[in-house]
mmJSON file of the N, C-alpha and C atoms, coordinates in Angstrom:
{"data_MODEL":{"atom_site":{
"group_PDB":["ATOM","ATOM","ATOM","ATOM","ATOM","ATOM","ATOM","ATOM","ATOM","ATOM","ATOM","ATOM","ATOM","ATOM","ATOM","ATOM","ATOM","ATOM","ATOM","ATOM","ATOM","ATOM","ATOM","ATOM","ATOM","ATOM","ATOM","ATOM","ATOM","ATOM","ATOM","ATOM","ATOM","ATOM","ATOM","ATOM","ATOM","ATOM","ATOM","ATOM","ATOM","ATOM","ATOM","ATOM","ATOM","ATOM","ATOM","ATOM","ATOM","ATOM","ATOM","ATOM","ATOM","ATOM","ATOM","ATOM","ATOM","ATOM","ATOM","ATOM","ATOM","ATOM","ATOM","ATOM","ATOM","ATOM","ATOM","ATOM","ATOM","ATOM","ATOM","ATOM","ATOM","ATOM","ATOM","ATOM","ATOM","ATOM","ATOM","ATOM","ATOM","ATOM","ATOM","ATOM","ATOM","ATOM","ATOM","ATOM","ATOM","ATOM","ATOM","ATOM","ATOM","ATOM","ATOM","ATOM","ATOM","ATOM","ATOM","ATOM","ATOM","ATOM","ATOM","ATOM","ATOM","ATOM","ATOM","ATOM","ATOM","ATOM","ATOM","ATOM","ATOM","ATOM","ATOM","ATOM","ATOM","ATOM","ATOM","ATOM","ATOM","ATOM","ATOM","ATOM","ATOM","ATOM","ATOM","ATOM","ATOM","ATOM","ATOM","ATOM","ATOM","ATOM","ATOM","ATOM","ATOM","ATOM","ATOM","ATOM","ATOM","ATOM","ATOM","ATOM","ATOM","ATOM","ATOM","ATOM","ATOM","ATOM","ATOM","ATOM","ATOM","ATOM","ATOM","ATOM","ATOM","ATOM","ATOM","ATOM","ATOM","ATOM","ATOM","ATOM","ATOM","ATOM","ATOM","ATOM","ATOM","ATOM","ATOM","ATOM","ATOM","ATOM","ATOM","ATOM","ATOM","ATOM","ATOM","ATOM","ATOM","ATOM","ATOM","ATOM","ATOM","ATOM","ATOM","ATOM","ATOM","ATOM","ATOM","ATOM","ATOM","ATOM","ATOM","ATOM","ATOM","ATOM","ATOM","ATOM","ATOM","ATOM","ATOM","ATOM","ATOM","ATOM","ATOM","ATOM","ATOM","ATOM","ATOM","ATOM","ATOM","ATOM","ATOM","ATOM","ATOM","ATOM","ATOM","ATOM","ATOM","ATOM","ATOM","ATOM","ATOM","ATOM","ATOM","ATOM","ATOM","ATOM","ATOM"],
"id":[1,2,3,4,5,6,7,8,9,10,11,12,13,14,15,16,17,18,19,20,21,22,23,24,25,26,27,28,29,30,31,32,33,34,35,36,37,38,39,40,41,42,43,44,45,46,47,48,49,50,51,52,53,54,55,56,57,58,59,60,61,62,63,64,65,66,67,68,69,70,71,72,73,74,75,76,77,78,79,80,81,82,83,84,85,86,87,88,89,90,91,92,93,94,95,96,97,98,99,100,101,102,103,104,105,106,107,108,109,110,111,112,113,114,115,116,117,118,119,120,121,122,123,124,125,126,127,128,129,130,131,132,133,134,135,136,137,138,139,140,141,142,143,144,145,146,147,148,149,150,151,152,153,154,155,156,157,158,159,160,161,162,163,164,165,166,167,168,169,170,171,172,173,174,175,176,177,178,179,180,181,182,183,184,185,186,187,188,189,190,191,192,193,194,195,196,197,198,199,200,201,202,203,204,205,206,207,208,209,210,211,212,213,214,215,216,217,218,219,220,221,222,223,224,225,226,227,228,229,230,231],
"type_symbol":["N","C","C","N","C","C","N","C","C","N","C","C","N","C","C","N","C","C","N","C","C","N","C","C","N","C","C","N","C","C","N","C","C","N","C","C","N","C","C","N","C","C","N","C","C","N","C","C","N","C","C","N","C","C","N","C","C","N","C","C","N","C","C","N","C","C","N","C","C","N","C","C","N","C","C","N","C","C","N","C","C","N","C","C","N","C","C","N","C","C","N","C","C","N","C","C","N","C","C","N","C","C","N","C","C","N","C","C","N","C","C","N","C","C","N","C","C","N","C","C","N","C","C","N","C","C","N","C","C","N","C","C","N","C","C","N","C","C","N","C","C","N","C","C","N","C","C","N","C","C","N","C","C","N","C","C","N","C","C","N","C","C","N","C","C","N","C","C","N","C","C","N","C","C","N","C","C","N","C","C","N","C","C","N","C","C","N","C","C","N","C","C","N","C","C","N","C","C","N","C","C","N","C","C","N","C","C","N","C","C","N","C","C","N","C","C","N","C","C","N","C","C","N","C","C","N","C","C","N","C","C"],
"label_atom_id":["N","CA","C","N","CA","C","N","CA","C","N","CA","C","N","CA","C","N","CA","C","N","CA","C","N","CA","C","N","CA","C","N","CA","C","N","CA","C","N","CA","C","N","CA","C","N","CA","C","N","CA","C","N","CA","C","N","CA","C","N","CA","C","N","CA","C","N","CA","C","N","CA","C","N","CA","C","N","CA","C","N","CA","C","N","CA","C","N","CA","C","N","CA","C","N","CA","C","N","CA","C","N","CA","C","N","CA","C","N","CA","C","N","CA","C","N","CA","C","N","CA","C","N","CA","C","N","CA","C","N","CA","C","N","CA","C","N","CA","C","N","CA","C","N","CA","C","N","CA","C","N","CA","C","N","CA","C","N","CA","C","N","CA","C","N","CA","C","N","CA","C","N","CA","C","N","CA","C","N","CA","C","N","CA","C","N","CA","C","N","CA","C","N","CA","C","N","CA","C","N","CA","C","N","CA","C","N","CA","C","N","CA","C","N","CA","C","N","CA","C","N","CA","C","N","CA","C","N","CA","C","N","CA","C","N","CA","C","N","CA","C","N","CA","C","N","CA","C","N","CA","C","N","CA","C","N","CA","C","N","CA","C","N","CA","C","N","CA","C"],
"label_alt_id":[null,null,null,null,null,null,null,null,null,null,null,null,null,null,null,null,null,null,null,null,null,null,null,null,null,null,null,null,null,null,null,null,null,null,null,null,null,null,null,null,null,null,null,null,null,null,null,null,null,null,null,null,null,null,null,null,null,null,null,null,null,null,null,null,null,null,null,null,null,null,null,null,null,null,null,null,null,null,null,null,null,null,null,null,null,null,null,null,null,null,null,null,null,null,null,null,null,null,null,null,null,null,null,null,null,null,null,null,null,null,null,null,null,null,null,null,null,null,null,null,null,null,null,null,null,null,null,null,null,null,null,null,null,null,null,null,null,null,null,null,null,null,null,null,null,null,null,null,null,null,null,null,null,null,null,null,null,null,null,null,null,null,null,null,null,null,null,null,null,null,null,null,null,null,null,null,null,null,null,null,null,null,null,null,null,null,null,null,null,null,null,null,null,null,null,null,null,null,null,null,null,null,null,null,null,null,null,null,null,null,null,null,null,null,null,null,null,null,null,null,null,null,null,null,null,null,null,null,null,null,null],
"label_comp_id":["UNK","UNK","UNK","UNK","UNK","UNK","UNK","UNK","UNK","UNK","UNK","UNK","UNK","UNK","UNK","UNK","UNK","UNK","UNK","UNK","UNK","UNK","UNK","UNK","UNK","UNK","UNK","UNK","UNK","UNK","UNK","UNK","UNK","UNK","UNK","UNK","UNK","UNK","UNK","UNK","UNK","UNK","UNK","UNK","UNK","UNK","UNK","UNK","UNK","UNK","UNK","UNK","UNK","UNK","UNK","UNK","UNK","UNK","UNK","UNK","UNK","UNK","UNK","UNK","UNK","UNK","UNK","UNK","UNK","UNK","UNK","UNK","UNK","UNK","UNK","UNK","UNK","UNK","UNK","UNK","UNK","UNK","UNK","UNK","UNK","UNK","UNK","UNK","UNK","UNK","UNK","UNK","UNK","UNK","UNK","UNK","UNK","UNK","UNK","UNK","UNK","UNK","UNK","UNK","UNK","UNK","UNK","UNK","UNK","UNK","UNK","UNK","UNK","UNK","UNK","UNK","UNK","UNK","UNK","UNK","UNK","UNK","UNK","UNK","UNK","UNK","UNK","UNK","UNK","UNK","UNK","UNK","UNK","UNK","UNK","UNK","UNK","UNK","UNK","UNK","UNK","UNK","UNK","UNK","UNK","UNK","UNK","UNK","UNK","UNK","UNK","UNK","UNK","UNK","UNK","UNK","UNK","UNK","UNK","UNK","UNK","UNK","UNK","UNK","UNK","UNK","UNK","UNK","UNK","UNK","UNK","UNK","UNK","UNK","UNK","UNK","UNK","UNK","UNK","UNK","UNK","UNK","UNK","UNK","UNK","UNK","UNK","UNK","UNK","UNK","UNK","UNK","UNK","UNK","UNK","UNK","UNK","UNK","UNK","UNK","UNK","UNK","UNK","UNK","UNK","UNK","UNK","UNK","UNK","UNK","UNK","UNK","UNK","UNK","UNK","UNK","UNK","UNK","UNK","UNK","UNK","UNK","UNK","UNK","UNK","UNK","UNK","UNK","UNK","UNK","UNK"],
"label_asym_id":["A","A","A","A","A","A","A","A","A","A","A","A","A","A","A","A","A","A","A","A","A","A","A","A","A","A","A","A","A","A","A","A","A","A","A","A","A","A","A","A","A","A","A","A","A","A","A","A","A","A","A","A","A","A","A","A","A","A","A","A","A","A","A","A","A","A","A","A","A","A","A","A","A","A","A","A","A","A","A","A","A","A","A","A","A","A","A","A","A","A","A","A","A","A","A","A","A","A","A","A","A","A","A","A","A","A","A","A","A","A","A","A","A","A","A","A","A","A","A","A","A","A","A","A","A","A","A","A","A","A","A","A","A","A","A","A","A","A","A","A","A","A","A","A","A","A","A","A","A","A","A","A","A","A","A","A","A","A","A","A","A","A","A","A","A","A","A","A","A","A","A","A","A","A","A","A","A","A","A","A","A","A","A","A","A","A","A","A","A","A","A","A","A","A","A","A","A","A","A","A","A","A","A","A","A","A","A","A","A","A","A","A","A","A","A","A","A","A","A","A","A","A","A","A","A","A","A","A","A","A","A"],
"label_entity_id":["1","1","1","1","1","1","1","1","1","1","1","1","1","1","1","1","1","1","1","1","1","1","1","1","1","1","1","1","1","1","1","1","1","1","1","1","1","1","1","1","1","1","1","1","1","1","1","1","1","1","1","1","1","1","1","1","1","1","1","1","1","1","1","1","1","1","1","1","1","1","1","1","1","1","1","1","1","1","1","1","1","1","1","1","1","1","1","1","1","1","1","1","1","1","1","1","1","1","1","1","1","1","1","1","1","1","1","1","1","1","1","1","1","1","1","1","1","1","1","1","1","1","1","1","1","1","1","1","1","1","1","1","1","1","1","1","1","1","1","1","1","1","1","1","1","1","1","1","1","1","1","1","1","1","1","1","1","1","1","1","1","1","1","1","1","1","1","1","1","1","1","1","1","1","1","1","1","1","1","1","1","1","1","1","1","1","1","1","1","1","1","1","1","1","1","1","1","1","1","1","1","1","1","1","1","1","1","1","1","1","1","1","1","1","1","1","1","1","1","1","1","1","1","1","1","1","1","1","1","1","1"],
"label_seq_id":[1,1,1,2,2,2,3,3,3,4,4,4,5,5,5,6,6,6,7,7,7,8,8,8,9,9,9,10,10,10,11,11,11,12,12,12,13,13,13,14,14,14,15,15,15,16,16,16,17,17,17,18,18,18,19,19,19,20,20,20,21,21,21,22,22,22,23,23,23,24,24,24,25,25,25,26,26,26,27,27,27,28,28,28,29,29,29,30,30,30,31,31,31,32,32,32,33,33,33,34,34,34,35,35,35,36,36,36,37,37,37,38,38,38,39,39,39,40,40,40,41,41,41,42,42,42,43,43,43,44,44,44,45,45,45,46,46,46,47,47,47,48,48,48,49,49,49,50,50,50,51,51,51,52,52,52,53,53,53,54,54,54,55,55,55,56,56,56,57,57,57,58,58,58,59,59,59,60,60,60,61,61,61,62,62,62,63,63,63,64,64,64,65,65,65,66,66,66,67,67,67,68,68,68,69,69,69,70,70,70,71,71,71,72,72,72,73,73,73,74,74,74,75,75,75,76,76,76,77,77,77],
"pdbx_PDB_ins_code":[null,null,null,null,null,null,null,null,null,null,null,null,null,null,null,null,null,null,null,null,null,null,null,null,null,null,null,null,null,null,null,null,null,null,null,null,null,null,null,null,null,null,null,null,null,null,null,null,null,null,null,null,null,null,null,null,null,null,null,null,null,null,null,null,null,null,null,null,null,null,null,null,null,null,null,null,null,null,null,null,null,null,null,null,null,null,null,null,null,null,null,null,null,null,null,null,null,null,null,null,null,null,null,null,null,null,null,null,null,null,null,null,null,null,null,null,null,null,null,null,null,null,null,null,null,null,null,null,null,null,null,null,null,null,null,null,null,null,null,null,null,null,null,null,null,null,null,null,null,null,null,null,null,null,null,null,null,null,null,null,null,null,null,null,null,null,null,null,null,null,null,null,null,null,null,null,null,null,null,null,null,null,null,null,null,null,null,null,null,null,null,null,null,null,null,null,null,null,null,null,null,null,null,null,null,null,null,null,null,null,null,null,null,null,null,null,null,null,null,null,null,null,null,null,null,null,null,null,null,null,null],
"Cartn_x":[-96.533,-95.097,-94.068,-93.476,-92.614,-91.806,-91.507,-90.273,-88.743,-88.72,-87.677,-86.684,-85.219,-85.641,-84.477,-85.206,-84.196,-82.942,-83.173,-81.42,-80.616,-79.504,-79.391,-77.821,-77.539,-76.228,-75.684,-74.238,-73.526,-72.793,-73.746,-72.617,-73.39,-73.199,-74.605,-74.924,-73.462,-73.539,-74.343,-73.32,-74.396,-75.799,-75.763,-78.1,-78.432,-77.578,-78.362,-78.381,-77.674,-77.044,-78.44,-79.439,-80.427,-81.313,-81.468,-82.669,-83.69,-82.487,-82.964,-83.323,-84.323,-84.855,-83.77,-82.923,-82.081,-82.762,-82.362,-83.224,-82.179,-82.244,-80.242,-80.397,-79.636,-79.6,-78.846,-79.416,-78.759,-78.469,-76.776,-76.113,-77.383,-76.758,-77.732,-77.941,-77.36,-76.981,-77.741,-77.961,-78.697,-78.103,-76.53,-76.017,-75.371,-75.272,-74.365,-75.247,-75.451,-75.936,-74.422,-75.353,-73.975,-73.527,-74.453,-74.955,-76.096,-75.022,-77.358,-77.738,-78.799,-79.001,-79.595,-80.323,-80.903,-80.96,-80.199,-80.138,-79.892,-81.48,-81.971,-83.44,-83.885,-84.76,-86.253,-86.627,-87.758,-88.418,-89.189,-89.839,-90.084,-91.108,-91.403,-90.728,-89.243,-87.955,-87.711,-87.916,-87.113,-88.239,-89.414,-90.438,-90.236,-90.004,-89.651,-88.377,-87.742,-86.691,-85.805,-86.92,-87.209,-87.728,-89.015,-89.487,-89.748,-88.13,-87.576,-86.91,-86.307,-85.207,-85.55,-86.617,-87.814,-87.574,-88.712,-88.221,-87.856,-85.789,-84.886,-84.249,-84.604,-83.141,-84.758,-85.805,-86.612,-86.119,-85.012,-84.617,-83.757,-83.331,-82.42,-83.521,-82.98,-82.896,-82.99,-84.167,-84.205,-84.66,-84.224,-85.175,-85.157,-86.289,-85.798,-86.3,-85.813,-85.639,-85.095,-85.259,-84.644,-85.059,-82.931,-82.357,-82.291,-83.178,-83.543,-84.355,-85.659,-86.163,-86.687,-86.623,-87.759,-89.062,-88.977,-90.295,-91.1,-90.42,-91.034,-89.965,-90.344,-89.158,-89.13,-88.316,-88.643,-87.988,-88.976,-87.183,-88.547,-87.8,-89.122,-87.501,-88.004,-86.817,-88.338],
"Cartn_y":[-61.583,-62.902,-63.254,-63.341,-64.953,-64.76,-66.046,-66.306,-66.708,-66.917,-67.117,-66.379,-66.548,-64.971,-65.016,-63.643,-63.786,-63.986,-65.46,-66.073,-65.739,-65.984,-65.182,-65.429,-65.86,-66.769,-66.494,-65.724,-65.956,-66.686,-68.118,-69.955,-70.583,-70.922,-71.539,-72.979,-74.068,-75.232,-74.724,-74.122,-73.493,-72.989,-72.678,-72.635,-74.386,-75.021,-76.181,-77.323,-77.465,-77.62,-77.165,-75.908,-75.27,-75.277,-75.877,-75.95,-74.715,-73.625,-71.743,-72.099,-71.166,-70.549,-69.719,-69.985,-69.808,-69.056,-67.016,-66.296,-66.808,-67.368,-67.276,-66.862,-66.855,-66.374,-67.193,-67.862,-68.9,-67.931,-68.835,-68.609,-68.243,-68.141,-68.152,-69.398,-70.01,-72.113,-73.169,-71.72,-72.603,-74.503,-73.959,-74.656,-74.867,-73.429,-73.285,-71.974,-71.959,-71.001,-69.48,-67.983,-67.405,-66.444,-66.477,-66.012,-65.763,-66.263,-65.982,-65.167,-64.366,-63.257,-63.352,-64.595,-63.752,-65.174,-65.408,-67.282,-67.249,-67.55,-67.226,-68.131,-67.633,-68.828,-67.593,-67.076,-65.508,-66.504,-67.062,-67.996,-66.212,-65.26,-64.214,-63.132,-63.269,-62.092,-62.415,-64.456,-64.604,-64.553,-64.091,-63.407,-62.374,-62.106,-60.259,-59.816,-60.053,-60.43,-60.668,-61.937,-62.369,-61.44,-61.179,-60.739,-59.377,-58.486,-57.185,-57.549,-58.913,-59.117,-59.997,-59.903,-60.349,-58.77,-57.796,-56.993,-55.912,-56.256,-55.53,-55.912,-57.323,-57.62,-58.581,-58.728,-60.011,-60.67,-61.011,-61.394,-62.255,-62.518,-63.301,-64.808,-66.052,-66.818,-66.832,-66.659,-66.715,-68.224,-68.268,-69.297,-69.466,-69.764,-70.345,-71.957,-71.632,-74.004,-73.197,-74.442,-75.101,-76.401,-76.697,-77.519,-77.719,-78.443,-78.511,-78.657,-79.203,-78.083,-76.653,-77.282,-76.02,-75.068,-73.869,-73.683,-72.467,-71.817,-70.88,-70.625,-69.827,-69.663,-68.508,-67.934,-66.997,-66.675,-66.906,-67.137,-65.782,-64.587,-64.164,-64.45,-65.549,-65.461,-65.672],
"Cartn_z":[135.574,135.535,136.066,135.34,135.084,136.575,136.625,138.033,137.311,136.144,135.106,134.513,134.796,134.138,132.421,132.277,130.909,130.571,130.109,129.867,128.393,128.373,126.887,127.169,125.534,125.389,123.91,123.862,121.64,121.856,122.285,122.173,122.352,120.854,120.361,120.435,121.758,122.367,123.257,123.582,124.832,125.453,123.99,124.296,123.08,122.417,122.701,123.872,124.829,125.978,126.751,126.739,127.755,126.914,125.859,125.029,124.571,123.986,123.866,122.742,122.496,121.827,120.48,118.852,118.672,117.036,116.413,115.529,114.748,114.068,112.732,111.93,110.797,109.685,108.491,108.108,106.559,105.832,105.211,103.789,102.465,101.248,100.588,100.424,100.04,100.23,100.749,101.491,102.834,103.571,104.163,104.571,105.648,106.091,106.765,107.944,108.8,109.878,109.65,108.312,108.501,110.143,110.765,111.974,113.205,114.359,114.785,115.24,115.102,115.889,117.522,118.32,119.667,119.608,120.558,122.05,123.512,123.441,124.624,125.324,126.591,126.724,126.246,126.162,125.549,123.853,123.22,122.228,122.386,122.938,122.801,121.864,123.027,122.159,121.175,120.639,119.053,118.149,118.42,117.152,117.116,118.364,117.973,116.767,117.413,116.541,114.83,115.197,114.179,113.301,113.051,112.419,112.908,113.202,113.317,111.893,111.403,111.118,109.266,109.239,108.343,107.457,108.574,107.578,106.629,107.872,107.463,106.217,106.361,104.612,104.742,103.531,103.437,102.713,101.931,101.333,101.375,102.782,103.086,104.09,104.228,105.056,106.744,107.37,108.278,108.655,110.74,111.519,112.703,113.45,114.74,114.902,115.736,116.026,117.168,117.353,118.882,118.637,119.622,119.312,117.361,117.436,115.976,115.575,115.805,115.388,114.839,113.858,113.264,114.012,114.215,114.608,113.697,113.04,112.228,111.231,110.039,108.992,107.539,107.428,106.792,106.137,104.146,103.235,102.735,101.093,100.246,99.357,98.104,96.925,95.924],
"occupancy":[1.0,1.0,1.0,1.0,1.0,1.0,1.0,1.0,1.0,1.0,1.0,1.0,1.0,1.0,1.0,1.0,1.0,1.0,1.0,1.0,1.0,1.0,1.0,1.0,1.0,1.0,1.0,1.0,1.0,1.0,1.0,1.0,1.0,1.0,1.0,1.0,1.0,1.0,1.0,1.0,1.0,1.0,1.0,1.0,1.0,1.0,1.0,1.0,1.0,1.0,1.0,1.0,1.0,1.0,1.0,1.0,1.0,1.0,1.0,1.0,1.0,1.0,1.0,1.0,1.0,1.0,1.0,1.0,1.0,1.0,1.0,1.0,1.0,1.0,1.0,1.0,1.0,1.0,1.0,1.0,1.0,1.0,1.0,1.0,1.0,1.0,1.0,1.0,1.0,1.0,1.0,1.0,1.0,1.0,1.0,1.0,1.0,1.0,1.0,1.0,1.0,1.0,1.0,1.0,1.0,1.0,1.0,1.0,1.0,1.0,1.0,1.0,1.0,1.0,1.0,1.0,1.0,1.0,1.0,1.0,1.0,1.0,1.0,1.0,1.0,1.0,1.0,1.0,1.0,1.0,1.0,1.0,1.0,1.0,1.0,1.0,1.0,1.0,1.0,1.0,1.0,1.0,1.0,1.0,1.0,1.0,1.0,1.0,1.0,1.0,1.0,1.0,1.0,1.0,1.0,1.0,1.0,1.0,1.0,1.0,1.0,1.0,1.0,1.0,1.0,1.0,1.0,1.0,1.0,1.0,1.0,1.0,1.0,1.0,1.0,1.0,1.0,1.0,1.0,1.0,1.0,1.0,1.0,1.0,1.0,1.0,1.0,1.0,1.0,1.0,1.0,1.0,1.0,1.0,1.0,1.0,1.0,1.0,1.0,1.0,1.0,1.0,1.0,1.0,1.0,1.0,1.0,1.0,1.0,1.0,1.0,1.0,1.0,1.0,1.0,1.0,1.0,1.0,1.0,1.0,1.0,1.0,1.0,1.0,1.0,1.0,1.0,1.0,1.0,1.0,1.0],
"B_iso_or_equiv":[0.0,0.0,0.0,0.0,0.0,0.0,0.0,0.0,0.0,0.0,0.0,0.0,0.0,0.0,0.0,0.0,0.0,0.0,0.0,0.0,0.0,0.0,0.0,0.0,0.0,0.0,0.0,0.0,0.0,0.0,0.0,0.0,0.0,0.0,0.0,0.0,0.0,0.0,0.0,0.0,0.0,0.0,0.0,0.0,0.0,0.0,0.0,0.0,0.0,0.0,0.0,0.0,0.0,0.0,0.0,0.0,0.0,0.0,0.0,0.0,0.0,0.0,0.0,0.0,0.0,0.0,0.0,0.0,0.0,0.0,0.0,0.0,0.0,0.0,0.0,0.0,0.0,0.0,0.0,0.0,0.0,0.0,0.0,0.0,0.0,0.0,0.0,0.0,0.0,0.0,0.0,0.0,0.0,0.0,0.0,0.0,0.0,0.0,0.0,0.0,0.0,0.0,0.0,0.0,0.0,0.0,0.0,0.0,0.0,0.0,0.0,0.0,0.0,0.0,0.0,0.0,0.0,0.0,0.0,0.0,0.0,0.0,0.0,0.0,0.0,0.0,0.0,0.0,0.0,0.0,0.0,0.0,0.0,0.0,0.0,0.0,0.0,0.0,0.0,0.0,0.0,0.0,0.0,0.0,0.0,0.0,0.0,0.0,0.0,0.0,0.0,0.0,0.0,0.0,0.0,0.0,0.0,0.0,0.0,0.0,0.0,0.0,0.0,0.0,0.0,0.0,0.0,0.0,0.0,0.0,0.0,0.0,0.0,0.0,0.0,0.0,0.0,0.0,0.0,0.0,0.0,0.0,0.0,0.0,0.0,0.0,0.0,0.0,0.0,0.0,0.0,0.0,0.0,0.0,0.0,0.0,0.0,0.0,0.0,0.0,0.0,0.0,0.0,0.0,0.0,0.0,0.0,0.0,0.0,0.0,0.0,0.0,0.0,0.0,0.0,0.0,0.0,0.0,0.0,0.0,0.0,0.0,0.0,0.0,0.0,0.0,0.0,0.0,0.0,0.0,0.0],
"pdbx_formal_charge":[null,null,null,null,null,null,null,null,null,null,null,null,null,null,null,null,null,null,null,null,null,null,null,null,null,null,null,null,null,null,null,null,null,null,null,null,null,null,null,null,null,null,null,null,null,null,null,null,null,null,null,null,null,null,null,null,null,null,null,null,null,null,null,null,null,null,null,null,null,null,null,null,null,null,null,null,null,null,null,null,null,null,null,null,null,null,null,null,null,null,null,null,null,null,null,null,null,null,null,null,null,null,null,null,null,null,null,null,null,null,null,null,null,null,null,null,null,null,null,null,null,null,null,null,null,null,null,null,null,null,null,null,null,null,null,null,null,null,null,null,null,null,null,null,null,null,null,null,null,null,null,null,null,null,null,null,null,null,null,null,null,null,null,null,null,null,null,null,null,null,null,null,null,null,null,null,null,null,null,null,null,null,null,null,null,null,null,null,null,null,null,null,null,null,null,null,null,null,null,null,null,null,null,null,null,null,null,null,null,null,null,null,null,null,null,null,null,null,null,null,null,null,null,null,null,null,null,null,null,null,null],
"auth_seq_id":[1,1,1,2,2,2,3,3,3,4,4,4,5,5,5,6,6,6,7,7,7,8,8,8,9,9,9,10,10,10,11,11,11,12,12,12,13,13,13,14,14,14,15,15,15,16,16,16,17,17,17,18,18,18,19,19,19,20,20,20,21,21,21,22,22,22,23,23,23,24,24,24,25,25,25,26,26,26,27,27,27,28,28,28,29,29,29,30,30,30,31,31,31,32,32,32,33,33,33,34,34,34,35,35,35,36,36,36,37,37,37,38,38,38,39,39,39,40,40,40,41,41,41,42,42,42,43,43,43,44,44,44,45,45,45,46,46,46,47,47,47,48,48,48,49,49,49,50,50,50,51,51,51,52,52,52,53,53,53,54,54,54,55,55,55,56,56,56,57,57,57,58,58,58,59,59,59,60,60,60,61,61,61,62,62,62,63,63,63,64,64,64,65,65,65,66,66,66,67,67,67,68,68,68,69,69,69,70,70,70,71,71,71,72,72,72,73,73,73,74,74,74,75,75,75,76,76,76,77,77,77],
"auth_comp_id":["UNK","UNK","UNK","UNK","UNK","UNK","UNK","UNK","UNK","UNK","UNK","UNK","UNK","UNK","UNK","UNK","UNK","UNK","UNK","UNK","UNK","UNK","UNK","UNK","UNK","UNK","UNK","UNK","UNK","UNK","UNK","UNK","UNK","UNK","UNK","UNK","UNK","UNK","UNK","UNK","UNK","UNK","UNK","UNK","UNK","UNK","UNK","UNK","UNK","UNK","UNK","UNK","UNK","UNK","UNK","UNK","UNK","UNK","UNK","UNK","UNK","UNK","UNK","UNK","UNK","UNK","UNK","UNK","UNK","UNK","UNK","UNK","UNK","UNK","UNK","UNK","UNK","UNK","UNK","UNK","UNK","UNK","UNK","UNK","UNK","UNK","UNK","UNK","UNK","UNK","UNK","UNK","UNK","UNK","UNK","UNK","UNK","UNK","UNK","UNK","UNK","UNK","UNK","UNK","UNK","UNK","UNK","UNK","UNK","UNK","UNK","UNK","UNK","UNK","UNK","UNK","UNK","UNK","UNK","UNK","UNK","UNK","UNK","UNK","UNK","UNK","UNK","UNK","UNK","UNK","UNK","UNK","UNK","UNK","UNK","UNK","UNK","UNK","UNK","UNK","UNK","UNK","UNK","UNK","UNK","UNK","UNK","UNK","UNK","UNK","UNK","UNK","UNK","UNK","UNK","UNK","UNK","UNK","UNK","UNK","UNK","UNK","UNK","UNK","UNK","UNK","UNK","UNK","UNK","UNK","UNK","UNK","UNK","UNK","UNK","UNK","UNK","UNK","UNK","UNK","UNK","UNK","UNK","UNK","UNK","UNK","UNK","UNK","UNK","UNK","UNK","UNK","UNK","UNK","UNK","UNK","UNK","UNK","UNK","UNK","UNK","UNK","UNK","UNK","UNK","UNK","UNK","UNK","UNK","UNK","UNK","UNK","UNK","UNK","UNK","UNK","UNK","UNK","UNK","UNK","UNK","UNK","UNK","UNK","UNK","UNK","UNK","UNK","UNK","UNK","UNK"],
"auth_asym_id":["A","A","A","A","A","A","A","A","A","A","A","A","A","A","A","A","A","A","A","A","A","A","A","A","A","A","A","A","A","A","A","A","A","A","A","A","A","A","A","A","A","A","A","A","A","A","A","A","A","A","A","A","A","A","A","A","A","A","A","A","A","A","A","A","A","A","A","A","A","A","A","A","A","A","A","A","A","A","A","A","A","A","A","A","A","A","A","A","A","A","A","A","A","A","A","A","A","A","A","A","A","A","A","A","A","A","A","A","A","A","A","A","A","A","A","A","A","A","A","A","A","A","A","A","A","A","A","A","A","A","A","A","A","A","A","A","A","A","A","A","A","A","A","A","A","A","A","A","A","A","A","A","A","A","A","A","A","A","A","A","A","A","A","A","A","A","A","A","A","A","A","A","A","A","A","A","A","A","A","A","A","A","A","A","A","A","A","A","A","A","A","A","A","A","A","A","A","A","A","A","A","A","A","A","A","A","A","A","A","A","A","A","A","A","A","A","A","A","A","A","A","A","A","A","A","A","A","A","A","A","A"],
"auth_atom_id":["N","CA","C","N","CA","C","N","CA","C","N","CA","C","N","CA","C","N","CA","C","N","CA","C","N","CA","C","N","CA","C","N","CA","C","N","CA","C","N","CA","C","N","CA","C","N","CA","C","N","CA","C","N","CA","C","N","CA","C","N","CA","C","N","CA","C","N","CA","C","N","CA","C","N","CA","C","N","CA","C","N","CA","C","N","CA","C","N","CA","C","N","CA","C","N","CA","C","N","CA","C","N","CA","C","N","CA","C","N","CA","C","N","CA","C","N","CA","C","N","CA","C","N","CA","C","N","CA","C","N","CA","C","N","CA","C","N","CA","C","N","CA","C","N","CA","C","N","CA","C","N","CA","C","N","CA","C","N","CA","C","N","CA","C","N","CA","C","N","CA","C","N","CA","C","N","CA","C","N","CA","C","N","CA","C","N","CA","C","N","CA","C","N","CA","C","N","CA","C","N","CA","C","N","CA","C","N","CA","C","N","CA","C","N","CA","C","N","CA","C","N","CA","C","N","CA","C","N","CA","C","N","CA","C","N","CA","C","N","CA","C","N","CA","C","N","CA","C","N","CA","C","N","CA","C","N","CA","C","N","CA","C","N","CA","C","N","CA","C"],
"pdbx_PDB_model_num":[1,1,1,1,1,1,1,1,1,1,1,1,1,1,1,1,1,1,1,1,1,1,1,1,1,1,1,1,1,1,1,1,1,1,1,1,1,1,1,1,1,1,1,1,1,1,1,1,1,1,1,1,1,1,1,1,1,1,1,1,1,1,1,1,1,1,1,1,1,1,1,1,1,1,1,1,1,1,1,1,1,1,1,1,1,1,1,1,1,1,1,1,1,1,1,1,1,1,1,1,1,1,1,1,1,1,1,1,1,1,1,1,1,1,1,1,1,1,1,1,1,1,1,1,1,1,1,1,1,1,1,1,1,1,1,1,1,1,1,1,1,1,1,1,1,1,1,1,1,1,1,1,1,1,1,1,1,1,1,1,1,1,1,1,1,1,1,1,1,1,1,1,1,1,1,1,1,1,1,1,1,1,1,1,1,1,1,1,1,1,1,1,1,1,1,1,1,1,1,1,1,1,1,1,1,1,1,1,1,1,1,1,1,1,1,1,1,1,1,1,1,1,1,1,1,1,1,1,1,1,1]
}}}
């Protein structure tokens, strides 16, 4: 059992300030984040959402990031 609460946000700046994991969908040109699917302190939940997104739309580009570090990417082109 974890003593930490599961925190989430929809604010990317707050997510970076809190060092949260973010699951992001990027534009086709890889220049911008199209949308944030998850931003929170649970890496397990980030992986679940990432895997579901890849199964739903395998042609899109997804990243799990923590601040500037990319932890996992998915791209099927």
